[in-house]
VOVOLUM-477906 format. One record per atom (N, C-alpha, C): chain; atom name; x, y, z. Coordinates in nm, 2 decimals, m for minus. Example, Ala and Ser with C-alpha at 12.3 -4.5 7.8 and 13.67 -1.06 7.14 Angstrom:
VOVOLUM-477906
ATOM chaine atome   east  north     up
ATOM      A     N   1.32  m0.57   0.78
ATOM      A    CA   1.23  m0.45   0.78
ATOM      A     C   1.32  m0.33   0.78
ATOM      A     N   1.28  m0.22   0.71
ATOM      A    CA   1.37  m0.11   0.71
ATOM      A     C   1.29   0.00   0.79
This chain:
VOVOLUM-477906
ATOM chaine atome   east  north     up
ATOM      A     N  13.22  10.03  11.22
ATOM      A    CA  13.17  10.04  11.35
ATOM      A     C  13.14   9.91  11.41
ATOM      A     N  13.17   9.88  11.54
ATOM      A    CA  13.17   9.76  11.61
ATOM      A     C  13.03   9.74  11.65
ATOM      A     N  12.97   9.61  11.64
ATOM      A    CA  12.83   9.58  11.67
ATOM      A     C  12.84   9.57  11.83
ATOM      A     N  12.71   9.56  11.90
ATOM      A    CA  12.71   9.55  12.03
ATOM      A     C  12.75   9.41  12.06
ATOM      A     N  12.79   9.41  12.18
ATOM      A    CA  12.85   9.27  12.23
ATOM      A     C  12.71   9.19  12.29
ATOM      A     N  12.69   9.07  12.25
ATOM      A    CA  12.58   9.00  12.29
ATOM      A     C  12.62   8.89  12.38
ATOM      A     N  12.62   8.90  12.52
ATOM      A    CA  12.68   8.80  12.61
ATOM      A     C  12.61   8.67  12.59
ATOM      A     N  12.51   8.65  12.52
ATOM      A    CA  12.43   8.52  12.52
ATOM      A     C  12.47   8.46  12.38
ATOM      A     N  12.51   8.52  12.29
ATOM      A    CA  12.55   8.48  12.15
ATOM      A     C  12.62   8.35  12.15
ATOM      A     N  12.57   8.26  12.08
ATOM      A    CA  12.62   8.11  12.07
ATOM      A     C  12.60   8.03  12.20
ATOM      A     N  12.54   8.08  12.29
ATOM      A    CA  12.49   8.01  12.41
ATOM      A     C  12.34   7.97  12.43
ATOM      A     N  12.31   7.84  12.45
ATOM      A    CA  12.17   7.84  12.48
ATOM      A     C  12.12   7.86  12.62
ATOM      A     N  12.02   7.95  12.64
ATOM      A    CA  11.98   7.99  12.77
ATOM      A     C  11.93   7.87  12.84
ATOM      A     N  11.86   7.78  12.77
ATOM      A    CA  11.78   7.67  12.81
ATOM      A     C  11.90   7.58  12.92
ATOM      A     N  12.01   7.60  12.90
ATOM      A    CA  12.11   7.53  12.98
ATOM      A     C  12.12   7.58  13.10
ATOM      A     N  12.09   7.71  13.12
ATOM      A    CA  12.10   7.79  13.25
ATOM      A     C  11.98   7.80  13.31
ATOM      A     N  11.86   7.80  13.25
ATOM      A    CA  11.75   7.81  13.31
ATOM      A     C  11.67   7.66  13.33
ATOM      A     N  11.60   7.67  13.45
ATOM      A    CA  11.53   7.54  13.46
ATOM      A     C  11.39   7.56  13.43
ATOM      A     N  11.34   7.45  13.38
ATOM      A    CA  11.20   7.44  13.33
ATOM      A     C  11.11   7.48  13.47
ATOM      A     N  11.01   7.59  13.44
ATOM      A    CA  10.92   7.61  13.53
ATOM      A     C  10.86   7.49  13.62
ATOM      A     N  10.82   7.41  13.54
ATOM      A    CA  10.73   7.30  13.59
ATOM      A     C  10.82   7.23  13.69
ATOM      A     N  10.95   7.20  13.69
ATOM      A    CA  11.03   7.14  13.75
ATOM      A     C  11.05   7.23  13.89
ATOM      A     N  11.04   7.34  13.90
ATOM      A    CA  11.05   7.42  14.03
ATOM      A     C  10.95   7.44  14.12
ATOM      A     N  10.82   7.37  14.08
ATOM      A    CA  10.72   7.37  14.16
ATOM      A     C  10.71   7.25  14.24
ATOM      A     N  10.67   7.27  14.38
ATOM      A    CA  10.65   7.15  14.47
ATOM      A     C  10.56   7.04  14.41
ATOM      A     N  10.59   6.91  14.46
ATOM      A    CA  10.52   6.80  14.41
ATOM      A     C  10.36   6.82  14.43
ATOM      A     N  10.32   6.91  14.53
ATOM      A    CA  10.16   6.93  14.55
ATOM      A     C  10.12   7.02  14.44
ATOM      A     N  10.20   7.07  14.35
ATOM      A    CA  10.15   7.14  14.24
ATOM      A     C  10.11   7.30  14.28
ATOM      A     N  10.13   7.33  14.41
ATOM      A    CA  10.10   7.46  14.47
ATOM      A     C  10.25   7.53  14.48
ATOM      A     N  10.26   7.64  14.42
ATOM      A    CA  10.38   7.73  14.47
ATOM      A     C  10.35   7.83  14.56
ATOM      A     N  10.38   7.81  14.68
ATOM      A    CA  10.33   7.91  14.78
ATOM      A     C  10.47   8.00  14.82
ATOM      A     N  10.58   7.95  14.77
ATOM      A    CA  10.69   8.05  14.81
ATOM      A     C  10.73   8.14  14.69
ATOM      A     N  10.76   8.26  14.72
ATOM      A    CA  10.81   8.35  14.62
ATOM      A     C  10.93   8.29  14.54
ATOM      A     N  10.95   8.32  14.43
ATOM      A    CA  11.07   8.29  14.34
ATOM      A     C  11.14   8.41  14.28
ATOM      A     N  11.25   8.40  14.26
ATOM      A    CA  11.32   8.52  14.20
ATOM      A     C  11.31   8.50  14.04
ATOM      A     N  11.30   8.60  13.99
ATOM      A    CA  11.30   8.62  13.84
ATOM      A     C  11.40   8.70  13.79
ATOM      A     N  11.46   8.67  13.65
ATOM      A    CA  11.55   8.76  13.59
ATOM      A     C  11.52   8.75  13.45
ATOM      A     N  11.53   8.87  13.41
ATOM      A    CA  11.49   8.90  13.27
ATOM      A     C  11.62   8.96  13.20
ATOM      A     N  11.66   8.93  13.09
ATOM      A    CA  11.76   8.98  13.02
ATOM      A     C  11.72   9.05  12.90
ATOM      A     N  11.75   9.16  12.87
ATOM      A    CA  11.72   9.21  12.75
ATOM      A     C  11.58   9.29  12.73
ATOM      A     N  11.50   9.27  12.85
ATOM      A    CA  11.36   9.32  12.86
ATOM      A     C  11.35   9.42  12.96
ATOM      A     N  11.25   9.52  12.94
ATOM      A    CA  11.26   9.63  13.03
ATOM      A     C  11.12   9.60  13.14
ATOM      A     N  11.11   9.49  13.19
ATOM      A    CA  11.00   9.47  13.27
ATOM      A     C  11.03   9.53  13.41
ATOM      A     N  10.93   9.61  13.47
ATOM      A    CA  10.94   9.67  13.59
ATOM      A     C  10.93   9.55  13.70
ATOM      A     N  11.03   9.56  13.79
ATOM      A    CA  11.03   9.46  13.90
ATOM      A     C  10.94   9.48  13.99
ATOM      A     N  10.89   9.38  14.07
ATOM      A    CA  10.77   9.40  14.16
ATOM      A     C  10.83   9.46  14.29
ATOM      A     N  10.75   9.52  14.35
ATOM      A    CA  10.81   9.58  14.48
ATOM      A     C  10.86   9.49  14.57
ATOM      A     N  10.97   9.50  14.64
ATOM      A    CA  11.02   9.40  14.74
ATOM      A     C  10.99   9.45  14.87
ATOM      A     N  10.99   9.57  14.90
ATOM      A    CA  10.95   9.63  15.03
ATOM      A     C  10.84   9.72  15.03
ATOM      A     N  10.75   9.70  15.13
ATOM      A    CA  10.62   9.77  15.13
ATOM      A     C  10.63   9.86  15.25
ATOM      A     N  10.51   9.92  15.26
ATOM      A    CA  10.50  10.01  15.37
ATOM      A     C  10.50   9.97  15.51
ATOM      A     N  10.50   9.84  15.52
ATOM      A    CA  10.51   9.77  15.65
ATOM      A     C  10.66   9.74  15.70
ATOM      A     N  10.74   9.78  15.62
ATOM      A    CA  10.90   9.77  15.66
ATOM      A     C  10.92   9.88  15.76
ATOM      A     N  10.98   9.82  15.87
ATOM      A    CA  11.01   9.89  15.97
ATOM      A     C  11.16   9.92  16.00
ATOM      A     N  11.20  10.04  15.97
ATOM      A    CA  11.35  10.08  15.96
ATOM      A     C  11.38  10.17  16.07
ATOM      A     N  11.30  10.23  16.13
ATOM      A    CA  11.30  10.33  16.24
ATOM      A     C  11.34  10.48  16.19
ATOM      A     N  11.34  10.56  16.28
ATOM      A    CA  11.37  10.71  16.25
ATOM      A     C  11.54  10.72  16.20
ATOM      A     N  11.54  10.83  16.12
ATOM      A    CA  11.70  10.87  16.09
ATOM      A     C  11.79  10.87  16.20
ATOM      A     N  11.74  10.92  16.31
ATOM      A    CA  11.82  10.93  16.43
ATOM      A     C  11.84  10.79  16.48
ATOM      A     N  11.75  10.71  16.49
ATOM      A    CA  11.77  10.58  16.54
ATOM      A     C  11.86  10.50  16.47
ATOM      A     N  11.85  10.51  16.33
ATOM      A    CA  11.93  10.45  16.25
ATOM      A     C  12.07  10.48  16.26
ATOM      A     N  12.11  10.61  16.26
ATOM      A    CA  12.24  10.67  16.29
ATOM      A     C  12.29  10.63  16.44
ATOM      A     N  12.21  10.64  16.53
ATOM      A    CA  12.25  10.60  16.68
ATOM      A     C  12.30  10.46  16.68
ATOM      A     N  12.22  10.36  16.61
ATOM      A    CA  12.24  10.23  16.61
ATOM      A     C  12.37  10.20  16.54
ATOM      A     N  12.40  10.28  16.44
ATOM      A    CA  12.53  10.25  16.36
ATOM      A     C  12.64  10.29  16.43
ATOM      A     N  12.62  10.42  16.49
ATOM      A    CA  12.74  10.46  16.61
ATOM      A     C  12.75  10.36  16.69
ATOM      A     N  12.66  10.31  16.78
ATOM      A    CA  12.67  10.22  16.88
ATOM      A     C  12.74  10.10  16.84
ATOM      A     N  12.70  10.05  16.72
ATOM      A    CA  12.75   9.91  16.66
ATOM      A     C  12.90   9.95  16.64
ATOM      A     N  12.94  10.06  16.57
ATOM      A    CA  13.08  10.09  16.55
ATOM      A     C  13.15  10.10  16.68
ATOM      A     N  13.09  10.16  16.78
ATOM      A    CA  13.18  10.18  16.91
ATOM      A     C  13.20  10.03  16.98
ATOM      A     N  13.10   9.96  16.98
ATOM      A    CA  13.12   9.83  17.02
ATOM      A     C  13.22   9.74  16.94
ATOM      A     N  13.22   9.76  16.81
ATOM      A    CA  13.33   9.70  16.73
ATOM      A     C  13.45   9.71  16.77
ATOM      A     N  13.48   9.85  16.82
ATOM      A    CA  13.60   9.91  16.84
ATOM      A     C  13.64   9.90  16.99
ATOM      A     N  13.55   9.84  17.07
ATOM      A    CA  13.57   9.81  17.20
ATOM      A     C  13.56   9.97  17.29
ATOM      A     N  13.49  10.05  17.23
ATOM      A    CA  13.48  10.18  17.29
ATOM      A     C  13.38  10.18  17.40
ATOM      A     N  13.40  10.23  17.51
ATOM      A    CA  13.33  10.24  17.64
ATOM      A     C  13.20  10.30  17.61
ATOM      A     N  13.08  10.26  17.62
ATOM      A    CA  12.94  10.33  17.60
ATOM      A     C  12.88  10.42  17.71
ATOM      A     N  12.97  10.42  17.81
ATOM      A    CA  12.93  10.51  17.93
ATOM      A     C  13.03  10.62  17.92
ATOM      A     N  12.98  10.76  17.91
ATOM      A    CA  13.08  10.88  17.90
ATOM      A     C  13.05  10.95  18.02
ATOM      A     N  13.14  11.00  18.11
ATOM      A    CA  13.13  11.08  18.20
ATOM      A     C  13.12  11.23  18.16
ATOM      A     N  13.01  11.29  18.21
ATOM      A    CA  12.98  11.43  18.17
ATOM      A     C  12.97  11.52  18.29
ATOM      A     N  13.09  11.54  18.36
ATOM      A    CA  13.08  11.60  18.48
ATOM      A     C  13.05  11.53  18.60
ATOM      A     N  12.92  11.58  18.64
ATOM      A    CA  12.87  11.50  18.77
ATOM      A     C  12.79  11.38  18.75
ATOM      A     N  12.75  11.34  18.62
ATOM      A    CA  12.67  11.23  18.58
ATOM      A     C  12.74  11.15  18.48
ATOM      A     N  12.69  11.03  18.45
ATOM      A    CA  12.75  10.95  18.35
ATOM      A     C  12.64  10.93  18.25
ATOM      A     N  12.68  10.94  18.13
ATOM      A    CA  12.57  10.93  18.01
ATOM      A     C  12.58  10.79  17.94
ATOM      A     N  12.48  10.72  17.92
ATOM      A    CA  12.49  10.60  17.86
ATOM      A     C  12.46  10.62  17.71
ATOM      A     N  12.54  10.60  17.62
ATOM      A    CA  12.50  10.62  17.48
ATOM      A     C  12.39  10.54  17.41
ATOM      A     N  12.40  10.42  17.49
ATOM      A    CA  12.27  10.33  17.41
ATOM      A     C  12.13  10.36  17.45
ATOM      A     N  12.13  10.46  17.57
ATOM      A    CA  12.00  10.51  17.60
ATOM      A     C  11.97  10.67  17.57
ATOM      A     N  12.08  10.73  17.52
ATOM      A    CA  12.07  10.87  17.50
ATOM      A     C  11.95  10.91  17.40
ATOM      A     N  11.87  11.00  17.44
ATOM      A    CA  11.76  11.05  17.35
ATOM      A     C  11.81  11.16  17.27
ATOM      A     N  11.74  11.20  17.17
ATOM      A    CA  11.79  11.32  17.09
ATOM      A     C  11.79  11.44  17.17
ATOM      A     N  11.69  11.47  17.28
ATOM      A    CA  11.68  11.58  17.35
ATOM      A     C  11.80  11.58  17.46
ATOM      A     N  11.84  11.46  17.52
ATOM      A    CA  11.95  11.47  17.60
ATOM      A     C  12.07  11.51  17.52
ATOM      A     N  12.09  11.46  17.39
ATOM      A    CA  12.21  11.48  17.31
ATOM      A     C  12.22  11.63  17.28
ATOM      A     N  12.10  11.69  17.25
ATOM      A    CA  12.10  11.83  17.23
ATOM      A     C  12.14  11.91  17.35
ATOM      A     N  12.10  11.86  17.45
ATOM      A    CA  12.13  11.95  17.60
ATOM      A     C  12.28  11.93  17.61
ATOM      A     N  12.34  11.82  17.58
ATOM      A    CA  12.49  11.80  17.60
ATOM      A     C  12.58  11.89  17.52
ATOM      A     N  12.52  11.93  17.39
ATOM      A    CA  12.61  12.02  17.30
ATOM      A     C  12.55  12.16  17.30
ATOM      A     N  12.45  12.17  17.39
ATOM      A    CA  12.40  12.32  17.39
ATOM      A     C  12.50  12.42  17.45
ATOM      A     N  12.49  12.55  17.43
ATOM      A    CA  12.58  12.65  17.48
ATOM      A     C  12.64  12.62  17.61
ATOM      A     N  12.54  12.59  17.72
ATOM      A    CA  12.59  12.57  17.85
ATOM      A     C  12.59  12.41  17.87
ATOM      A     N  12.59  12.33  17.77
ATOM      A    CA  12.61  12.19  17.80
ATOM      A     C  12.74  12.14  17.81
ATOM      A     N  12.76  12.01  17.87
ATOM      A    CA  12.89  11.96  17.91
ATOM      A     C  12.97  11.96  17.78
ATOM      A     N  12.92  11.92  17.66
ATOM      A    CA  13.02  11.90  17.55
ATOM      A     C  12.97  12.03  17.45
ATOM      A     N  12.92  12.15  17.50
ATOM      A    CA  12.89  12.27  17.43
ATOM      A     C  13.05  12.35  17.43
ATOM      A     N  13.04  12.45  17.33
ATOM      A    CA  13.14  12.52  17.33
ATOM      A     C  13.25  12.58  17.46
ATOM      A     N  13.15  12.63  17.54
ATOM      A    CA  13.22  12.69  17.66
ATOM      A     C  13.29  12.57  17.73
ATOM      A     N  13.21  12.47  17.78
ATOM      A    CA  13.30  12.39  17.87
ATOM      A     C  13.39  12.30  17.82
ATOM      A     N  13.36  12.26  17.68
ATOM      A    CA  13.46  12.18  17.62
ATOM      A     C  13.60  12.27  17.59
ATOM      A     N  13.57  12.38  17.55
ATOM      A    CA  13.70  12.48  17.51
ATOM      A     C  13.78  12.50  17.65
ATOM      A     N  13.70  12.51  17.77
ATOM      A    CA  13.78  12.54  17.89
ATOM      A     C  13.85  12.42  17.94
ATOM      A     N  13.79  12.29  17.90
ATOM      A    CA  13.86  12.16  17.96
ATOM      A     C  13.99  12.17  17.87
ATOM      A     N  14.00  12.19  17.74
ATOM      A    CA  14.10  12.19  17.66
ATOM      A     C  14.22  12.29  17.70
ATOM      A     N  14.17  12.42  17.72
ATOM      A    CA  14.26  12.51  17.78
ATOM      A     C  14.33  12.48  17.90
ATOM      A     N  14.25  12.42  18.00
ATOM      A    CA  14.31  12.39  18.13
ATOM      A     C  14.40  12.28  18.10
ATOM      A     N  14.37  12.18  18.02
ATOM      A    CA  14.46  12.07  17.99
ATOM      A     C  14.59  12.12  17.93
ATOM      A     N  14.59  12.21  17.83
ATOM      A    CA  14.70  12.25  17.76
ATOM      A     C  14.79  12.33  17.85
ATOM      A     N  14.73  12.42  17.93
ATOM      A    CA  14.81  12.50  18.03
ATOM      A     C  14.88  12.43  18.13
ATOM      A     N  14.81  12.31  18.18
ATOM      A    CA  14.88  12.23  18.27
ATOM      A     C  14.98  12.14  18.21
ATOM      A     N  14.96  12.10  18.09
ATOM      A    CA  15.05  12.01  18.01
ATOM      A     C  15.18  12.10  17.98
ATOM      A     N  15.18  12.21  17.97
ATOM      A    CA  15.29  12.31  17.93
ATOM      A     C  15.34  12.38  18.06
ATOM      A     N  15.32  12.32  18.19
ATOM      A    CA  15.38  12.36  18.29
ATOM      A     C  15.32  12.52  18.33
ATOM      A     N  15.20  12.55  18.28
ATOM      A    CA  15.14  12.69  18.31
ATOM      A     C  15.24  12.81  18.26
ATOM      A     N  15.32  12.78  18.18
ATOM      A    CA  15.41  12.87  18.13
ATOM      A     C  15.35  12.95  18.00
ATOM      A     N  15.32  13.08  18.03
ATOM      A    CA  15.28  13.16  17.90
ATOM      A     C  15.37  13.17  17.80
ATOM      A     N  15.50  13.17  17.81
ATOM      A    CA  15.61  13.16  17.73
ATOM      A     C  15.60  13.05  17.62
ATOM      A     N  15.52  12.95  17.64
ATOM      A    CA  15.50  12.84  17.56
ATOM      A     C  15.36  12.84  17.49
ATOM      A     N  15.31  12.96  17.49
ATOM      A    CA  15.18  12.98  17.42
ATOM      A     C  15.17  12.93  17.27
ATOM      A     N  15.27  12.96  17.20
ATOM      A    CA  15.27  12.92  17.06
ATOM      A     C  15.28  12.77  17.05
ATOM      A     N  15.35  12.71  17.13
ATOM      A    CA  15.38  12.55  17.13
ATOM      A     C  15.22  12.51  17.16
ATOM      A     N  15.15  12.56  17.26
ATOM      A    CA  15.02  12.51  17.29
ATOM      A     C  14.93  12.52  17.19
ATOM      A     N  14.92  12.65  17.11
ATOM      A    CA  14.84  12.68  17.00
ATOM      A     C  14.87  12.59  16.89
ATOM      A     N  14.99  12.56  16.86
ATOM      A    CA  15.05  12.47  16.75
ATOM      A     C  14.98  12.34  16.77
ATOM      A     N  15.01  12.28  16.89
ATOM      A    CA  14.94  12.15  16.93
ATOM      A     C  14.81  12.13  16.92
ATOM      A     N  14.73  12.23  16.95
ATOM      A    CA  14.59  12.23  16.95
ATOM      A     C  14.55  12.23  16.80
ATOM      A     N  14.61  12.32  16.72
ATOM      A    CA  14.57  12.34  16.59
ATOM      A     C  14.61  12.20  16.52
ATOM      A     N  14.72  12.14  16.53
ATOM      A    CA  14.75  12.02  16.47
ATOM      A     C  14.64  11.91  16.50
ATOM      A     N  14.60  11.91  16.64
ATOM      A    CA  14.50  11.82  16.67
ATOM      A     C  14.36  11.85  16.59
ATOM      A     N  14.32  11.96  16.57
ATOM      A    CA  14.21  12.01  16.50
ATOM      A     C  14.22  11.98  16.35
ATOM      A     N  14.35  12.00  16.30
ATOM      A    CA  14.37  11.97  16.16
ATOM      A     C  14.34  11.82  16.14
ATOM      A     N  14.41  11.74  16.23
ATOM      A    CA  14.39  11.59  16.21
ATOM      A     C  14.25  11.53  16.22
ATOM      A     N  14.18  11.59  16.31
ATOM      A    CA  14.03  11.56  16.32
ATOM      A     C  13.96  11.59  16.19
ATOM      A     N  14.00  11.72  16.15
ATOM      A    CA  13.93  11.76  16.01
ATOM      A     C  13.96  11.65  15.90
ATOM      A     N  14.09  11.62  15.89
ATOM      A    CA  14.12  11.51  15.79
ATOM      A     C  14.06  11.39  15.80
ATOM      A     N  14.05  11.36  15.93
ATOM      A    CA  13.96  11.22  15.98
ATOM      A     C  13.82  11.23  15.92
ATOM      A     N  13.77  11.34  15.93
ATOM      A    CA  13.63  11.37  15.90
ATOM      A     C  13.60  11.40  15.76
ATOM      A     N  13.69  11.39  15.67
ATOM      A    CA  13.68  11.41  15.52
ATOM      A     C  13.70  11.56  15.49
ATOM      A     N  13.78  11.64  15.56
ATOM      A    CA  13.79  11.76  15.53
ATOM      A     C  13.74  11.87  15.60
ATOM      A     N  13.62  11.85  15.66
ATOM      A    CA  13.55  11.96  15.73
ATOM      A     C  13.51  11.90  15.86
ATOM      A     N  13.48  12.00  15.95
ATOM      A    CA  13.43  11.97  16.08
ATOM      A     C  13.30  12.05  16.10
ATOM      A     N  13.22  12.00  16.19
ATOM      A    CA  13.07  12.06  16.22
ATOM      A     C  13.12  12.21  16.28
ATOM      A     N  13.02  12.29  16.27
ATOM      A    CA  13.04  12.43  16.32
ATOM      A     C  13.07  12.44  16.45
ATOM      A     N  13.03  12.33  16.54
ATOM      A    CA  13.06  12.35  16.69
ATOM      A     C  13.19  12.31  16.70
ATOM      A     N  13.26  12.25  16.62
ATOM      A    CA  13.41  12.24  16.63
ATOM      A     C  13.48  12.36  16.61
ATOM      A     N  13.44  12.43  16.49
ATOM      A    CA  13.51  12.54  16.48
ATOM      A     C  13.50  12.66  16.58
ATOM      A     N  13.37  12.66  16.63
ATOM      A    CA  13.34  12.74  16.73
ATOM      A     C  13.43  12.73  16.86
ATOM      A     N  13.45  12.59  16.88
ATOM      A    CA  13.53  12.54  17.01
ATOM      A     C  13.67  12.59  16.98
ATOM      A     N  13.73  12.56  16.87
ATOM      A    CA  13.86  12.60  16.82
ATOM      A     C  13.87  12.74  16.84
ATOM      A     N  13.78  12.84  16.81
ATOM      A    CA  13.80  12.98  16.81
ATOM      A     C  13.81  13.02  16.98
ATOM      A     N  13.70  12.95  17.04
ATOM      A    CA  13.70  12.98  17.18
ATOM      A     C  13.85  12.94  17.25
ATOM      A     N  13.90  12.82  17.21
ATOM      A    CA  14.01  12.80  17.27
ATOM      A     C  14.14  12.89  17.26
ATOM      A     N  14.14  12.95  17.12
ATOM      A    CA  14.24  13.04  17.09
ATOM      A     C  14.22  13.18  17.16
ATOM      A     N  14.09  13.20  17.19
ATOM      A    CA  14.06  13.33  17.25
ATOM      A     C  14.11  13.31  17.39
ATOM      A     N  14.07  13.20  17.47
ATOM      A    CA  14.13  13.18  17.61
ATOM      A     C  14.25  13.16  17.63
ATOM      A     N  14.34  13.11  17.53
ATOM      A    CA  14.47  13.10  17.55
ATOM      A     C  14.55  13.23  17.53
ATOM      A     N  14.49  13.32  17.47
ATOM      A    CA  14.54  13.45  17.44
ATOM      A     C  14.52  13.53  17.56
ATOM      A     N  14.39  13.50  17.64
ATOM      A    CA  14.35  13.58  17.75
ATOM      A     C  14.45  13.53  17.86
ATOM      A     N  14.49  13.40  17.87
ATOM      A    CA  14.58  13.35  17.97
ATOM      A     C  14.71  13.41  17.95
ATOM      A     N  14.77  13.43  17.83
ATOM      A    CA  14.89  13.48  17.81
ATOM      A     C  14.88  13.64  17.84
ATOM      A     N  14.77  13.71  17.80
ATOM      A    CA  14.75  13.83  17.85
ATOM      A     C  14.75  13.86  17.99
ATOM      A     N  14.68  13.78  18.06
ATOM      A    CA  14.66  13.79  18.21
ATOM      A     C  14.80  13.76  18.27
ATOM      A     N  14.87  13.66  18.23
ATOM      A    CA  15.02  13.63  18.28
ATOM      A     C  15.10  13.74  18.26
ATOM      A     N  15.10  13.82  18.15
ATOM      A    CA  15.19  13.92  18.13
ATOM      A     C  15.15  14.03  18.23
ATOM      A     N  15.02  14.07  18.25
ATOM      A    CA  14.98  14.17  18.35
ATOM      A     C  15.05  14.15  18.50
ATOM      A     N  15.03  14.00  18.54
ATOM      A    CA  15.07  13.98  18.67
ATOM      A     C  15.21  13.98  18.68
ATOM      A     N  15.29  13.96  18.58
ATOM      A    CA  15.45  13.94  18.58
ATOM      A     C  15.49  14.09  18.57
ATOM      A     N  15.42  14.17  18.50
ATOM      A    CA  15.48  14.32  18.45
ATOM      A     C  15.45  14.43  18.55
């Protein structure tokens, strides 16, 4: 059986470590913290961060990360939500919740309606192209799902379902008016 590998075998650690007395300032007082390393010992490290560490709420941390990412990508931080503009840098959790609520601008109903209106207009308001519209929308959702690691939030699935229902209703309504 092989012995354990000893990374310091044959080497003198004194060549790598400074004498503690040479690390202290000339005044003899060492007021600055120093780093310590221990090899082969199981000494508990002193706490580096204490209760005074101010990191913010989880919402604030996530929001700051998203804002930073958007800035780095050159994304406009002002989003139009119908009749008003939303500033992502000042968006509160309550305002975000209102935007994605059932009756909110980014909620299932309004978002699905905007997508359906766009699809119908893009395909020349031709109900015969319903399958093409559905395929294009399905591909977009599939690509978004892949970009998000294989799953989308529930609101996205609900929006997809609402889009498909509205497209079917559009095709049914068009068939009734033509027949």
